[in-house]
C-alpha positions in Angstrom: -59.8 -39.1 -88.6 -60.0 -37.6 -92.1 -62.5 -37.0 -94.5 -60.5 -39.3 -96.7 -62.0 -42.7 -98.7 -60.0 -44.6 -96.1 -60.8 -43.6 -93.8 -63.8 -42.9 -93.7 -64.0 -46.6 -94.8 -62.3 -47.4 -91.8 -64.9 -45.6 -89.5 -67.8 -47.4 -91.0 -66.6 -50.7 -89.9 -67.2 -49.5 -86.0 -69.9 -49.8 -84.2 -71.7 -46.6 -83.0 -69.8 -47.2 -79.7 -66.9 -47.0 -80.3 -67.2 -44.5 -83.5 -68.1 -42.5 -79.6 -64.9 -43.9 -78.1 -62.9 -42.3 -80.8 -64.2 -38.3 -81.2 -63.6 -37.9 -78.0 -60.0 -39.4 -78.7 -57.9 -35.9 -78.0 -56.6 -35.9 -81.8 -55.1 -33.1 -83.8 -52.5 -30.5 -83.9 -51.7 -28.3 -80.7 -54.0 -25.0 -81.2 -51.4 -21.1 -81.8 -53.5 -19.6 -78.7 -52.6 -22.7 -76.6 -49.4 -23.1 -77.1 -48.8 -19.7 -76.5 -50.9 -19.0 -73.6 -48.6 -21.5 -71.7 -45.8 -20.3 -72.7 -46.5 -17.0 -72.2 -47.2 -19.4 -68.3 -44.3 -20.3 -68.3 -42.4 -16.9 -68.6 -43.8 -14.6 -66.3 -42.7 -18.2 -64.2 -39.5 -18.2 -65.2 -39.0 -14.7 -64.9 -40.3 -14.3 -61.2 -37.1 -16.3 -60.2 -35.0 -15.0 -63.1 -35.7 -11.8 -64.3 -33.8 -11.9 -67.9 -34.7 -15.3 -68.5 -35.2 -16.4 -72.2 -36.9 -19.2 -73.3 -34.1 -21.4 -75.7 -35.0 -24.3 -78.5 -33.9 -26.7 -75.8 -36.3 -25.7 -73.3 -38.8 -28.5 -71.9 -41.6 -27.7 -70.5 -45.2 -29.6 -68.3 -48.1 -29.5 -69.5 -51.6 -30.3 -69.9 -51.2 -32.1 -73.3 -47.6 -33.6 -72.4 -45.8 -33.3 -69.5 -42.4 -32.5 -71.6 -42.8 -30.5 -73.9 -40.7 -28.6 -76.5 -42.1 -25.7 -75.8 -38.4 -24.5 -77.2 -38.7 -25.8 -80.2 -42.4 -24.7 -80.7 -40.7 -21.3 -81.0 -37.6 -22.6 -82.8 -39.6 -23.6 -85.5 -42.0 -20.8 -85.9 -39.0 -18.4 -85.9 -36.8 -16.7 -88.4 -36.3 -16.3 -91.9 -36.4 -20.3 -93.3 -39.6 -21.8 -95.4 -40.8 -23.8 -92.3 -40.9 -20.8 -89.5 -43.0 -18.6 -92.2 -44.7 -21.1 -93.8 -45.8 -21.7 -90.0 -46.4 -18.1 -89.4 -48.4 -17.7 -92.2 -51.0 -19.9 -90.4 -51.0 -17.7 -87.2 -53.3 -15.2 -86.4 -51.6 -11.5 -86.4 -52.6 -11.0 -83.2 -50.7 -14.5 -82.0 -47.2 -13.9 -84.1 -47.1 -10.2 -82.4 -46.9 -12.8 -79.3 -44.6 -15.3 -80.3 -42.3 -12.1 -81.0 -42.6 -11.1 -77.9 -41.4 -14.6 -75.9 -37.8 -13.9 -74.7 -36.5 -16.4 -77.3 -33.2 -17.6 -78.2 -30.0 -16.6 -76.4 -29.1 -12.6 -75.8 -26.8 -11.4 -78.6 -24.3 -8.5 -77.0 -22.1 -6.8 -79.9 -19.0 -5.8 -78.3 -19.4 -2.4 -78.6 -22.5 -2.2 -75.8 -19.9 -5.1 -74.3 -17.2 -2.8 -74.0 -19.4 0.1 -73.2 -20.6 -1.7 -69.9 -16.9 -2.9 -69.2 -15.4 0.1 -69.3 -18.5 2.3 -67.3 -17.7 -0.9 -64.0 -14.2 0.4 -64.3 -15.0 4.3 -64.1 -17.4 3.3 -61.7 -14.9 1.6 -59.5 -12.0 4.6 -59.6 -14.5 6.7 -58.3 -13.2 4.8 -55.1 -10.4 3.4 -55.7 -8.0 5.2 -58.6 -6.0 1.9 -58.9 -8.8 -0.3 -59.1 -8.2 -3.8 -61.7 -11.1 -5.5 -63.0 -10.2 -9.3 -61.1 -10.8 -12.2 -63.3 -13.2 -13.4 -60.9 -15.1 -9.7 -61.0 -19.2 -10.1 -61.3 -20.8 -7.1 -62.6 -24.9 -6.2 -63.5 -25.6 -5.5 -67.0 -28.9 -4.8 -68.9 -28.6 -8.4 -70.0 -27.5 -10.4 -66.5 -28.2 -8.0 -63.8 -27.0 -10.4 -62.2 
């Protein structure tokens, strides 16, 4: 493929049938549209089971083009302030950047203030029922970032 002199020379040596076979091969980079559509479908599927699910850099998923597509890596390469990320984002349309940014990606980062506020709220709630309640080590509570 390509328009370079070497590619043209090599194609000139092919028969018509070989050229037709070559042109039928799935070649080239994945379109952002196809990637984003697959990612959005994956988010919807995962969030049916876990409403707080977030894609990590290590996330792998099956797609029409790859049974083990490294989707998290694709997203990760387009996030952040690194030169590579900014160069890849520059190739996207404004609408594609918005779709990319809307994906729940990365680990949830909870500030110490938010975590303490959630724990204090839970203690107050529990102490309404039992003024002597103490939080056991095994206590599980729902938060905005983890309703589990």
